[in-house]
Biopython code that builds the backbone (N, CA, C, O; Angstrom):
import numpy as np
from Bio.PDB.StructureBuilder import StructureBuilder

atoms = [
    (1, "UNK", "N", (-7.531, -16.980, -8.422)),
    (1, "UNK", "CA", (-6.843, -16.098, -7.690)),
    (1, "UNK", "C", (-7.003, -14.745, -8.173)),
    (1, "UNK", "O", (-6.763, -14.527, -9.361)),
    (2, "UNK", "N", (-7.423, -13.684, -7.314)),
    (2, "UNK", "CA", (-7.528, -12.352, -7.713)),
    (2, "UNK", "C", (-6.511, -11.633, -7.629)),
    (2, "UNK", "O", (-5.473, -12.162, -7.231)),
    (3, "UNK", "N", (-6.519, -10.473, -7.917)),
    (3, "UNK", "CA", (-5.498, -9.303, -7.852)),
    (3, "UNK", "C", (-5.982, -8.213, -6.855)),
    (3, "UNK", "O", (-6.996, -7.604, -7.194)),
    (4, "UNK", "N", (-5.391, -7.877, -5.656)),
    (4, "UNK", "CA", (-5.570, -6.767, -5.024)),
    (4, "UNK", "C", (-4.647, -5.880, -4.626)),
    (4, "UNK", "O", (-3.513, -6.208, -4.277)),
    (5, "UNK", "N", (-5.172, -4.444, -4.659)),
    (5, "UNK", "CA", (-4.230, -3.516, -4.650)),
    (5, "UNK", "C", (-4.437, -2.968, -3.142)),
    (5, "UNK", "O", (-5.551, -2.734, -2.674)),
    (6, "UNK", "N", (-3.262, -2.800, -2.466)),
    (6, "UNK", "CA", (-3.372, -2.378, -1.034)),
    (6, "UNK", "C", (-2.789, -0.772, -1.123)),
    (6, "UNK", "O", (-1.614, -0.577, -1.432)),
    (7, "UNK", "N", (-3.730, 0.371, -0.822)),
    (7, "UNK", "CA", (-3.476, 1.420, -0.731)),
    (7, "UNK", "C", (-3.307, 2.023, 0.466)),
    (7, "UNK", "O", (-4.220, 2.150, 1.282)),
    (8, "UNK", "N", (-2.161, 2.418, 0.629)),
    (8, "UNK", "CA", (-1.605, 2.917, 2.252)),
    (8, "UNK", "C", (-1.970, 4.389, 2.339)),
    (8, "UNK", "O", (-1.775, 5.218, 1.450)),
    (9, "UNK", "N", (-2.497, 4.595, 3.466)),
    (9, "UNK", "CA", (-2.755, 5.930, 3.838)),
    (9, "UNK", "C", (-2.060, 6.365, 5.124)),
    (9, "UNK", "O", (-2.262, 5.663, 6.116)),
    (10, "UNK", "N", (-1.267, 7.430, 5.238)),
    (10, "UNK", "CA", (-0.746, 8.017, 6.574)),
    (10, "UNK", "C", (0.462, 6.941, 6.986)),
    (10, "UNK", "O", (0.884, 6.108, 6.184)),
    (11, "UNK", "N", (0.939, 7.072, 8.299)),
    (11, "UNK", "CA", (2.035, 6.322, 8.699)),
    (11, "UNK", "C", (3.027, 7.308, 8.696)),
    (11, "UNK", "O", (2.909, 8.298, 7.974)),
    (12, "UNK", "N", (4.054, 7.132, 9.474)),
    (12, "UNK", "CA", (5.054, 7.938, 9.940)),
    (12, "UNK", "C", (6.230, 7.836, 8.814)),
    (12, "UNK", "O", (6.183, 6.990, 7.921)),
    (13, "UNK", "N", (7.141, 8.648, 8.925)),
    (13, "UNK", "CA", (8.465, 8.579, 7.908)),
    (13, "UNK", "C", (9.655, 8.635, 8.869)),
    (13, "UNK", "O", (9.808, 9.591, 9.630)),
    (14, "UNK", "N", (10.438, 7.664, 8.825)),
    (14, "UNK", "CA", (11.598, 7.653, 9.610)),
    (14, "UNK", "C", (12.514, 8.806, 9.350)),
    (14, "UNK", "O", (12.802, 9.262, 8.243)),
    (15, "UNK", "N", (12.900, 9.183, 10.428)),
    (15, "UNK", "CA", (13.717, 10.635, 10.220)),
    (15, "UNK", "C", (15.270, 10.161, 10.478)),
    (15, "UNK", "O", (16.085, 10.965, 10.024)),
    (16, "UNK", "N", (15.812, 9.047, 11.098)),
    (16, "UNK", "CA", (16.979, 8.625, 11.227)),
    (16, "UNK", "C", (17.422, 7.309, 10.330)),
    (16, "UNK", "O", (16.600, 6.546, 9.823)),
    (17, "UNK", "N", (18.677, 7.184, 10.229)),
    (17, "UNK", "CA", (18.936, 6.048, 9.191)),
    (17, "UNK", "C", (18.656, 4.650, 10.121)),
    (17, "UNK", "O", (18.250, 3.592, 9.641)),
    (18, "UNK", "N", (18.869, 4.810, 11.121)),
    (18, "UNK", "CA", (18.649, 3.367, 12.237)),
    (18, "UNK", "C", (16.907, 3.179, 12.011)),
    (18, "UNK", "O", (16.377, 2.075, 11.881)),
    (19, "UNK", "N", (16.226, 4.378, 11.998)),
    (19, "UNK", "CA", (14.614, 4.163, 12.136)),
    (19, "UNK", "C", (14.417, 3.537, 10.786)),
    (19, "UNK", "O", (13.686, 2.552, 10.688)),
    (20, "UNK", "N", (15.060, 4.079, 9.671)),
    (20, "UNK", "CA", (14.639, 3.761, 8.125)),
    (20, "UNK", "C", (14.869, 2.162, 8.233)),
    (20, "UNK", "O", (13.977, 1.351, 7.987)),
    (21, "UNK", "N", (16.334, 1.774, 8.678)),
    (21, "UNK", "CA", (16.766, 0.520, 8.707)),
    (21, "UNK", "C", (15.479, -0.480, 9.378)),
    (21, "UNK", "O", (14.915, -1.388, 8.767)),
    (22, "UNK", "N", (15.233, -0.098, 10.618)),
    (22, "UNK", "CA", (14.056, -0.937, 11.044)),
    (22, "UNK", "C", (12.843, -0.931, 10.372)),
    (22, "UNK", "O", (12.158, -1.953, 10.377)),
    (23, "UNK", "N", (12.458, 0.118, 9.764)),
    (23, "UNK", "CA", (11.091, 0.057, 8.717)),
    (23, "UNK", "C", (11.530, -0.691, 7.647)),
    (23, "UNK", "O", (10.627, -1.445, 7.286)),
    (24, "UNK", "N", (12.379, -0.791, 7.086)),
    (24, "UNK", "CA", (12.785, -1.473, 5.905)),
    (24, "UNK", "C", (12.716, -2.975, 6.252)),
    (24, "UNK", "O", (12.242, -3.719, 5.393)),
    (25, "UNK", "N", (13.189, -3.560, 7.554)),
    (25, "UNK", "CA", (13.124, -4.798, 8.216)),
    (25, "UNK", "C", (11.847, -5.061, 8.386)),
    (25, "UNK", "O", (11.415, -6.076, 7.839)),
    (26, "UNK", "N", (11.074, -4.353, 9.054)),
    (26, "UNK", "CA", (9.662, -4.630, 9.228)),
    (26, "UNK", "C", (8.741, -4.857, 7.794)),
    (26, "UNK", "O", (7.782, -5.628, 7.762)),
    (27, "UNK", "N", (9.138, -4.160, 6.777)),
    (27, "UNK", "CA", (8.446, -4.289, 5.604)),
    (27, "UNK", "C", (8.855, -5.512, 5.101)),
    (27, "UNK", "O", (7.980, -6.306, 4.757)),
    (28, "UNK", "N", (10.158, -5.847, 4.982)),
    (28, "UNK", "CA", (10.788, -6.912, 4.479)),
    (28, "UNK", "C", (10.309, -8.261, 5.146)),
    (28, "UNK", "O", (9.928, -9.173, 4.413)),
    (29, "UNK", "N", (10.318, -8.405, 6.467)),
    (29, "UNK", "CA", (9.586, -9.316, 7.219)),
    (29, "UNK", "C", (8.210, -9.783, 6.907)),
    (29, "UNK", "O", (7.796, -10.940, 6.833)),
    (30, "UNK", "N", (7.519, -8.546, 6.721)),
    (30, "UNK", "CA", (5.972, -8.690, 6.312)),
    (30, "UNK", "C", (5.704, -9.387, 5.118)),
    (30, "UNK", "O", (4.747, -10.148, 4.974)),
    (31, "UNK", "N", (6.743, -9.069, 4.066)),
    (31, "UNK", "CA", (6.552, -9.191, 2.637)),
    (31, "UNK", "C", (6.967, -10.849, 2.759)),
    (31, "UNK", "O", (6.218, -11.714, 2.307)),
    (32, "UNK", "N", (7.979, -11.100, 3.285)),
    (32, "UNK", "CA", (8.491, -12.468, 3.730)),
    (32, "UNK", "C", (7.290, -13.313, 4.177)),
    (32, "UNK", "O", (7.066, -14.339, 3.535)),
    (33, "UNK", "N", (6.628, -13.048, 5.034)),
    (33, "UNK", "CA", (5.442, -13.774, 5.420)),
    (33, "UNK", "C", (4.284, -14.123, 4.581)),
    (33, "UNK", "O", (3.596, -15.140, 4.662)),
    (34, "UNK", "N", (4.152, -13.040, 3.681)),
    (34, "UNK", "CA", (3.091, -13.092, 2.693)),
    (34, "UNK", "C", (3.593, -14.154, 1.519)),
    (34, "UNK", "O", (2.835, -14.912, 0.915)),
    (35, "UNK", "N", (4.975, -14.056, 1.326)),
    (35, "UNK", "CA", (5.351, -15.060, 0.228)),
    (35, "UNK", "C", (4.901, -14.944, -1.037)),
    (35, "UNK", "O", (5.000, -13.809, -1.504)),
    (36, "UNK", "N", (4.418, -15.808, -1.765)),
    (36, "UNK", "CA", (3.967, -15.731, -3.325)),
    (36, "UNK", "C", (2.745, -14.844, -3.429)),
    (36, "UNK", "O", (2.284, -14.578, -4.540)),
    (37, "UNK", "N", (2.144, -14.328, -2.202)),
    (37, "UNK", "CA", (0.841, -13.518, -2.414)),
    (37, "UNK", "C", (1.414, -12.116, -2.855)),
    (37, "UNK", "O", (0.665, -11.292, -3.381)),
    (38, "UNK", "N", (2.550, -11.893, -2.668)),
    (38, "UNK", "CA", (3.187, -10.523, -3.079)),
    (38, "UNK", "C", (3.382, -10.642, -4.637)),
    (38, "UNK", "O", (4.215, -11.397, -5.137)),
    (39, "UNK", "N", (2.538, -9.828, -5.361)),
    (39, "UNK", "CA", (2.935, -9.954, -6.986)),
    (39, "UNK", "C", (3.677, -8.673, -7.326)),
    (39, "UNK", "O", (4.287, -8.598, -8.392)),
    (40, "UNK", "N", (3.650, -7.597, -6.410)),
    (40, "UNK", "CA", (4.567, -6.548, -6.576)),
    (40, "UNK", "C", (4.613, -5.720, -5.302)),
    (40, "UNK", "O", (3.603, -5.218, -4.807)),
    (41, "UNK", "N", (5.570, -5.628, -4.907)),
    (41, "UNK", "CA", (6.100, -4.897, -3.467)),
    (41, "UNK", "C", (5.421, -3.456, -3.223)),
    (41, "UNK", "O", (5.022, -2.950, -2.174)),
    (42, "UNK", "N", (5.423, -2.991, -4.474)),
    (42, "UNK", "CA", (5.079, -1.429, -4.600)),
    (42, "UNK", "C", (6.079, -0.417, -4.129)),
    (42, "UNK", "O", (7.232, -0.769, -3.883)),
    (43, "UNK", "N", (5.700, 0.786, -3.997)),
    (43, "UNK", "CA", (6.468, 1.691, -3.322)),
    (43, "UNK", "C", (5.936, 2.801, -2.750)),
    (43, "UNK", "O", (4.766, 3.091, -2.999)),
    (44, "UNK", "N", (6.659, 3.539, -1.954)),
    (44, "UNK", "CA", (5.935, 4.846, -1.182)),
    (44, "UNK", "C", (5.503, 5.849, -2.456)),
    (44, "UNK", "O", (6.090, 5.823, -3.538)),
    (45, "UNK", "N", (4.527, 6.619, -2.186)),
    (45, "UNK", "CA", (4.404, 7.945, -3.087)),
    (45, "UNK", "C", (5.052, 9.133, -2.799)),
    (45, "UNK", "O", (5.329, 9.364, -1.622)),
    (46, "UNK", "N", (5.349, 9.941, -3.679)),
    (46, "UNK", "CA", (5.808, 11.295, -3.285)),
    (46, "UNK", "C", (4.655, 12.298, -3.667)),
    (46, "UNK", "O", (3.483, 12.018, -3.418)),
    (47, "UNK", "N", (4.990, 13.374, -4.226)),
    (47, "UNK", "CA", (4.023, 14.634, -4.514)),
    (47, "UNK", "C", (2.842, 14.114, -5.492)),
    (47, "UNK", "O", (3.008, 13.149, -6.237)),
    (48, "UNK", "N", (1.875, 14.701, -5.432)),
    (48, "UNK", "CA", (0.759, 14.183, -6.200)),
    (48, "UNK", "C", (-0.187, 15.435, -6.764)),
    (48, "UNK", "O", (-0.069, 16.492, -6.145)),
    (49, "UNK", "N", (-1.053, 15.406, -7.811)),
    (49, "UNK", "CA", (-1.954, 16.149, -8.287)),
    (49, "UNK", "C", (-3.268, 15.483, -8.789)),
    (49, "UNK", "O", (-3.294, 14.265, -8.969)),
    (50, "UNK", "N", (-4.150, 16.114, -8.973)),
    (50, "UNK", "CA", (-5.389, 15.367, -9.640)),
    (50, "UNK", "C", (-5.873, 16.285, -10.861)),
    (50, "UNK", "O", (-5.836, 17.509, -10.980)),
    (51, "UNK", "N", (-6.334, 15.303, -11.717)),
    (51, "UNK", "CA", (-6.818, 16.043, -12.969)),
    (51, "UNK", "C", (-8.314, 16.073, -12.783)),
    (51, "UNK", "O", (-8.917, 15.011, -12.631)),
    (52, "UNK", "N", (-9.038, 17.398, -12.787)),
    (52, "UNK", "CA", (-10.514, 17.518, -12.887)),
    (52, "UNK", "C", (-10.917, 17.135, -14.164)),
    (52, "UNK", "O", (-10.114, 16.862, -15.055)),
    (53, "UNK", "N", (-12.438, 17.096, -14.321)),
    (53, "UNK", "CA", (-12.985, 16.708, -15.608)),
    (53, "UNK", "C", (-12.945, 17.874, -16.584)),
    (53, "UNK", "O", (-13.050, 17.556, -17.768)),
    (54, "UNK", "N", (-12.832, 18.967, -16.347)),
    (54, "UNK", "CA", (-12.445, 19.918, -17.082)),
    (54, "UNK", "C", (-10.780, 19.983, -17.844)),
    (54, "UNK", "O", (-10.449, 20.729, -18.766)),
    (55, "UNK", "N", (-10.115, 19.199, -17.297)),
    (55, "UNK", "CA", (-8.554, 19.046, -17.741)),
    (55, "UNK", "C", (-7.757, 19.939, -16.700)),
    (55, "UNK", "O", (-6.537, 19.985, -16.853)),
    (56, "UNK", "N", (-8.302, 20.622, -15.699)),
    (56, "UNK", "CA", (-7.368, 21.498, -14.950)),
    (56, "UNK", "C", (-6.990, 20.520, -13.843)),
    (56, "UNK", "O", (-7.618, 19.509, -13.528)),
    (57, "UNK", "N", (-5.673, 21.061, -13.211)),
    (57, "UNK", "CA", (-5.201, 20.040, -12.208)),
    (57, "UNK", "C", (-5.642, 20.939, -10.825)),
    (57, "UNK", "O", (-5.672, 22.168, -10.769)),
    (58, "UNK", "N", (-5.987, 19.954, -9.684)),
    (58, "UNK", "CA", (-6.295, 20.432, -8.706)),
    (58, "UNK", "C", (-5.698, 19.553, -7.622)),
    (58, "UNK", "O", (-5.208, 18.465, -7.925)),
    (59, "UNK", "N", (-5.726, 20.014, -6.293)),
    (59, "UNK", "CA", (-5.025, 19.275, -5.312)),
    (59, "UNK", "C", (-5.760, 18.067, -5.046)),
    (59, "UNK", "O", (-6.982, 18.036, -4.899)),
    (60, "UNK", "N", (-4.838, 16.875, -4.975)),
    (60, "UNK", "CA", (-5.194, 15.561, -4.822)),
    (60, "UNK", "C", (-5.927, 15.281, -3.351)),
    (60, "UNK", "O", (-5.210, 15.538, -2.384)),
    (61, "UNK", "N", (-7.136, 14.836, -3.091)),
    (61, "UNK", "CA", (-7.687, 14.638, -2.065)),
    (61, "UNK", "C", (-7.377, 13.461, -1.055)),
    (61, "UNK", "O", (-7.602, 13.593, 0.148)),
    (62, "UNK", "N", (-6.935, 12.492, -1.509)),
    (62, "UNK", "CA", (-6.596, 11.427, -0.572)),
    (62, "UNK", "C", (-4.960, 11.706, -0.359)),
    (62, "UNK", "O", (-4.232, 12.358, -1.108)),
    (63, "UNK", "N", (-4.655, 11.134, 0.679)),
    (63, "UNK", "CA", (-3.448, 11.022, 1.391)),
    (63, "UNK", "C", (-2.752, 9.838, 1.396)),
    (63, "UNK", "O", (-2.141, 9.390, 2.366)),
    (64, "UNK", "N", (-2.879, 9.148, -0.086)),
    (64, "UNK", "CA", (-2.270, 7.822, 0.005)),
    (64, "UNK", "C", (-0.656, 8.216, 0.111)),
    (64, "UNK", "O", (-0.162, 9.313, -0.147)),
    (65, "UNK", "N", (-0.062, 7.171, 0.504)),
    (65, "UNK", "CA", (1.434, 7.274, 0.893)),
    (65, "UNK", "C", (2.042, 6.305, 0.149)),
    (65, "UNK", "O", (3.239, 6.427, -0.112)),
    (66, "UNK", "N", (1.261, 5.120, -0.335)),
    (66, "UNK", "CA", (2.068, 3.920, -1.238)),
    (66, "UNK", "C", (1.227, 2.859, -1.543)),
    (66, "UNK", "O", (0.063, 2.916, -1.148)),
    (67, "UNK", "N", (1.629, 1.867, -2.199)),
    (67, "UNK", "CA", (0.786, 0.881, -2.528)),
    (67, "UNK", "C", (1.566, -0.477, -2.537)),
    (67, "UNK", "O", (2.788, -0.396, -2.415)),
    (68, "UNK", "N", (1.071, -1.558, -2.652)),
    (68, "UNK", "CA", (1.216, -2.818, -2.999)),
    (68, "UNK", "C", (0.143, -3.832, -3.613)),
    (68, "UNK", "O", (-1.059, -3.713, -3.379)),
    (69, "UNK", "N", (0.650, -4.786, -4.375)),
    (69, "UNK", "CA", (-0.428, -5.515, -5.086)),
    (69, "UNK", "C", (-0.231, -7.025, -4.652)),
    (69, "UNK", "O", (0.853, -7.589, -4.804)),
    (70, "UNK", "N", (-1.310, -7.633, -4.118)),
    (70, "UNK", "CA", (-1.196, -8.973, -3.608)),
    (70, "UNK", "C", (-2.163, -9.760, -4.575)),
    (70, "UNK", "O", (-2.970, -9.255, -5.355)),
    (71, "UNK", "N", (-1.918, -11.095, -4.364)),
    (71, "UNK", "CA", (-2.765, -12.112, -5.075)),
    (71, "UNK", "C", (-3.542, -12.964, -4.055)),
    (71, "UNK", "O", (-2.877, -13.529, -3.187)),
    (72, "UNK", "N", (-4.864, -13.115, -4.066)),
    (72, "UNK", "CA", (-5.468, -13.546, -3.003)),
    (72, "UNK", "C", (-6.770, -14.229, -3.661)),
    (72, "UNK", "O", (-7.177, -13.917, -4.780)),
    (73, "UNK", "N", (-7.328, -15.121, -2.902)),
    (73, "UNK", "CA", (-8.629, -15.833, -3.207)),
    (73, "UNK", "C", (-9.910, -15.051, -3.221)),
    (73, "UNK", "O", (-10.850, -15.307, -3.973)),
    (74, "UNK", "N", (-9.882, -14.026, -2.290)),
    (74, "UNK", "CA", (-11.106, -13.093, -2.232)),
    (74, "UNK", "C", (-10.685, -11.820, -1.495)),
    (74, "UNK", "O", (-9.590, -11.652, -0.957)),
    (75, "UNK", "N", (-11.695, -10.945, -1.538)),
    (75, "UNK", "CA", (-11.287, -9.728, -0.634)),
    (75, "UNK", "C", (-11.099, -9.714, 0.509)),
    (75, "UNK", "O", (-10.302, -8.899, 0.974)),
    (76, "UNK", "N", (-11.692, -10.501, 1.221)),
    (76, "UNK", "CA", (-11.704, -10.853, 2.608)),
    (76, "UNK", "C", (-10.356, -11.779, 2.748)),
    (76, "UNK", "O", (-9.679, -11.559, 3.752)),
    (77, "UNK", "N", (-10.012, -12.544, 2.065)),
    (77, "UNK", "CA", (-8.503, -13.152, 2.240)),
    (77, "UNK", "C", (-7.420, -11.855, 2.047)),
    (77, "UNK", "O", (-6.480, -11.762, 2.835)),
    (78, "UNK", "N", (-7.585, -10.940, 1.048)),
    (78, "UNK", "CA", (-6.532, -9.998, 0.863)),
    (78, "UNK", "C", (-6.775, -9.043, 2.098)),
    (78, "UNK", "O", (-5.768, -8.445, 2.476)),
    (79, "UNK", "N", (-7.701, -8.852, 2.643)),
    (79, "UNK", "CA", (-7.826, -7.923, 3.874)),
    (79, "UNK", "C", (-7.199, -8.597, 5.095)),
    (79, "UNK", "O", (-6.723, -7.939, 6.020)),
    (80, "UNK", "N", (-7.218, -10.063, 5.059)),
    (80, "UNK", "CA", (-6.668, -10.414, 6.230)),
    (80, "UNK", "C", (-5.185, -10.491, 6.133)),
    (80, "UNK", "O", (-4.531, -10.457, 7.176)),
    (81, "UNK", "N", (-4.608, -10.589, 5.008)),
    (81, "UNK", "CA", (-3.235, -10.426, 4.457)),
    (81, "UNK", "C", (-2.632, -8.868, 4.982)),
    (81, "UNK", "O", (-1.589, -8.735, 5.623)),
    (82, "UNK", "N", (-3.430, -7.876, 4.605)),
    (82, "UNK", "CA", (-3.291, -6.595, 4.960)),
    (82, "UNK", "C", (-3.160, -6.322, 6.504)),
    (82, "UNK", "O", (-2.753, -5.252, 6.957)),
    (83, "UNK", "N", (-3.529, -7.350, 7.230)),
    (83, "UNK", "CA", (-3.804, -6.985, 8.969)),
    (83, "UNK", "C", (-2.314, -6.865, 9.361)),
    (83, "UNK", "O", (-2.114, -6.309, 10.441)),
    (84, "UNK", "N", (-1.359, -7.241, 8.751)),
    (84, "UNK", "CA", (-0.190, -7.174, 9.404)),
    (84, "UNK", "C", (0.600, -6.397, 8.812)),
    (84, "UNK", "O", (1.775, -6.518, 9.157)),
    (85, "UNK", "N", (0.352, -5.549, 7.949)),
    (85, "UNK", "CA", (1.179, -4.364, 7.153)),
    (85, "UNK", "C", (1.864, -3.316, 8.236)),
    (85, "UNK", "O", (1.235, -2.740, 9.123)),
    (86, "UNK", "N", (2.846, -3.227, 8.060)),
    (86, "UNK", "CA", (3.851, -2.330, 9.081)),
    (86, "UNK", "C", (3.279, -0.731, 9.142)),
    (86, "UNK", "O", (3.481, -0.044, 10.144)),
    (87, "UNK", "N", (2.593, -0.251, 8.040)),
    (87, "UNK", "CA", (1.940, 1.035, 8.110)),
    (87, "UNK", "C", (0.979, 1.010, 9.173)),
    (87, "UNK", "O", (0.737, 2.083, 9.726)),
    (88, "UNK", "N", (0.443, 0.070, 9.519)),
    (88, "UNK", "CA", (-0.733, 0.077, 10.816)),
    (88, "UNK", "C", (-0.032, 0.431, 11.919)),
    (88, "UNK", "O", (-0.670, 1.131, 12.706)),
    (89, "UNK", "N", (1.366, 0.099, 12.299)),
    (89, "UNK", "CA", (1.986, 0.038, 13.471)),
    (89, "UNK", "C", (2.348, 1.797, 13.630)),
    (89, "UNK", "O", (2.590, 2.341, 14.707)),
    (90, "UNK", "N", (2.317, 2.406, 12.451)),
    (90, "UNK", "CA", (2.758, 3.824, 12.572)),
    (90, "UNK", "C", (1.614, 4.808, 12.590)),
    (90, "UNK", "O", (1.798, 6.026, 12.601)),
    (91, "UNK", "N", (0.297, 4.175, 12.593)),
    (91, "UNK", "CA", (-0.956, 4.902, 12.480)),
    (91, "UNK", "C", (-1.593, 5.049, 11.525)),
    (91, "UNK", "O", (-2.665, 5.652, 11.570)),
    (92, "UNK", "N", (-1.076, 4.514, 10.358)),
    (92, "UNK", "CA", (-1.546, 4.746, 9.127)),
    (92, "UNK", "C", (-2.908, 3.675, 8.760)),
    (92, "UNK", "O", (-3.392, 3.038, 9.695)),
    (93, "UNK", "N", (-3.322, 3.565, 7.751)),
    (93, "UNK", "CA", (-4.420, 2.510, 7.266)),
    (93, "UNK", "C", (-4.276, 2.172, 6.037)),
    (93, "UNK", "O", (-3.696, 2.947, 5.278)),
    (94, "UNK", "N", (-4.835, 0.789, 5.521)),
    (94, "UNK", "CA", (-4.613, 0.100, 4.461)),
    (94, "UNK", "C", (-6.282, -0.062, 3.833)),
    (94, "UNK", "O", (-7.249, -0.495, 4.459)),
    (95, "UNK", "N", (-6.251, 0.390, 2.537)),
    (95, "UNK", "CA", (-7.301, 0.215, 2.055)),
    (95, "UNK", "C", (-7.209, -0.975, 1.102)),
    (95, "UNK", "O", (-6.104, -1.283, 0.654)),
    (96, "UNK", "N", (-8.340, -1.687, 0.753)),
    (96, "UNK", "CA", (-7.845, -2.954, 0.006)),
    (96, "UNK", "C", (-8.982, -2.962, -1.175)),
    (96, "UNK", "O", (-10.186, -2.977, -0.924)),
    (97, "UNK", "N", (-8.420, -2.949, -2.529)),
    (97, "UNK", "CA", (-9.420, -2.731, -3.633)),
    (97, "UNK", "C", (-9.005, -4.049, -4.601)),
    (97, "UNK", "O", (-7.840, -4.340, -4.868)),
    (98, "UNK", "N", (-10.138, -4.755, -5.051)),
    (98, "UNK", "CA", (-9.886, -5.652, -5.852)),
    (98, "UNK", "C", (-9.894, -5.124, -7.274)),
    (98, "UNK", "O", (-10.716, -4.297, -7.669)),
    (99, "UNK", "N", (-8.928, -5.650, -8.024)),
    (99, "UNK", "CA", (-8.656, -5.330, -9.590)),
    (99, "UNK", "C", (-9.378, -6.306, -10.303)),
    (99, "UNK", "O", (-9.243, -7.517, -10.133)),
    (100, "UNK", "N", (-10.315, -5.653, -11.276)),
    (100, "UNK", "CA", (-10.766, -6.377, -12.153)),
    (100, "UNK", "C", (-10.449, -6.466, -13.459)),
    (100, "UNK", "O", (-10.500, -5.434, -14.128)),
    (101, "UNK", "N", (-10.060, -7.718, -14.081)),
    (101, "UNK", "CA", (-9.511, -7.800, -15.472)),
    (101, "UNK", "C", (-10.452, -7.442, -16.268)),
    (101, "UNK", "O", (-11.492, -8.100, -16.224)),
    (102, "UNK", "N", (-10.364, -6.455, -17.088)),
    (102, "UNK", "CA", (-11.112, -6.286, -18.077)),
    (102, "UNK", "C", (-10.481, -6.183, -19.499)),
    (102, "UNK", "O", (-11.157, -6.409, -20.503)),
    (103, "UNK", "N", (-9.092, -5.815, -19.558)),
    (103, "UNK", "CA", (-8.411, -5.925, -20.626)),
    (103, "UNK", "C", (-7.453, -6.930, -20.683)),
    (103, "UNK", "O", (-6.769, -7.075, -21.697)),
]
sb = StructureBuilder()
sb.init_structure("model")
sb.init_model(0)
sb.init_chain("A")
sb.init_seg("    ")
for serial, (resi, resn, name, xyz) in enumerate(atoms, 1):
    if name == "N":
        sb.init_residue(resn, " ", resi, " ")
    sb.init_atom(name, np.array(xyz, "f"), 0.0, 1.0, " ", f" {name:<3s}", serial, name[0])
structure = sb.get_structure()
């Protein structure tokens, strides 16, 4: 069983309490469907910066909006699990990365 990072890009931000509640219910329902595959539910991201090779800070280029970590048998299986992600309903995307244990 491997570990896979889901990196969320885009998607909308709820502007009312009712919309926030609906969004949380969609996320909670999706995580419930995934069951034990969810090893870390993750969180949304706030402000960001990037560090250049010379040590200076520069604007981060990726518009990542959050993450989750799943356990799956393969990258393909993890991608299949990601297809139900609520961020997709809001026009966002999900990138799936295999985490390679080296430490």
